N, C-alpha and C positions, 0 to 999 in steps of 0.2 A: 345615890342608888347602888354603886359599886363600892365596897370596901373590903377590908383584909376578910380572910376566912377562918374561921375554926373549923378543921376537918370533921369534926362530931357534931355540929349545929348546921342546920339548913340555912341558907340567906335565901332574899327574896331577889330574883333576877327577873329584871323587865316586869311583864304581865303573866308570866309564868307560876307566881306564887311561890311557895317555898320548894327549895331544889336542896338535895344534899350534895356537897362535893367531897372529891377523896384526895388525899395528897397525890402528885403525879407517879407513877411507877418508875423506880430507879432504871430500867432500862431506857425509858423514854426521853432519850438526850438528842439533840439534833446533830447533825453531821457538821461538818467544818462549814460547808456552804449553804446550809440552812438558817432558817430566822429563829431565834429563840426568843418567843413572845409568852406573854402570860395573860392570864385571864384578866381583862380590865384595860390592857396595853392600847394605847391610840396608835391608829395606822390610816394611811390613805390610799387608794386604788392606783395602781401603776398605769392600768389601762382602762379602757373601756370594757366594763362588766356587762352582763344582763341585768338594765334598768338602773345599773351604776356607772354615770359617768367619771371619765378620769379625773383623778384629783379629788374625789369625794372623800372625807374623813369618815373615820369608823372607829368602832371598839372592838376589843377581843371578847367574842362570848365563850369559846370553846377551843382548847388546844387539845389535839390527840394525834397518834400516831406512835409508832417505836420506829420503823425506817423511813417512813415519810411524814416528817411533821407537817400537819396540816391545821387551819385554823377556820373556825365560824365567825364571820365578823357580822356585827349589825352596823350597817351605814346611816350616817345623819338623815340620808333621805326617806328612811324606813325600810329600806330593803335589807334583809338577813340572807347571806350567801355562805355556803360551806366549803372545804375542801379547797382552800386558797392558801397558797404558799407564797414563796419571795419572787415569784413570776408574777403574781397580781396585787400585791400588796406590799407597802414599806412602811418603817416604823416613824413616827413622828414626835416632836416633843420630847419629853422626859424618858421614854421608851429608847429614841435613838441614842439620846445622851449615855443612857445605861448601856445599850449594846456596843457603844463606841468604847466605852471603859471596860465592859468585859473583855473586848477584842484586845485592847492595849495591855490588859494583864498578861493574855496568851503569848 
């Protein structure tokens, strides 16, 4: 369902049909204490959210924000929530390994 994105070609996301995506803006970089997640990254809920129990796995659908990086996540129980950040979600699997590797480079 999720695949690498060609910026000028629409991709199919969930049941929305074709959705055009764009390259992230150059100023949309997370601060030192924020998560740097990408569309399709795997996360889990750090705490109980509205209709999402703690520990529920999910996938990033949207990453946005200039000063405050926030994410829209589709959780495995079918609930989709927006405006989530490192206080509510944490990376898992390959995403956590990538972020740890990036942090080690700095």
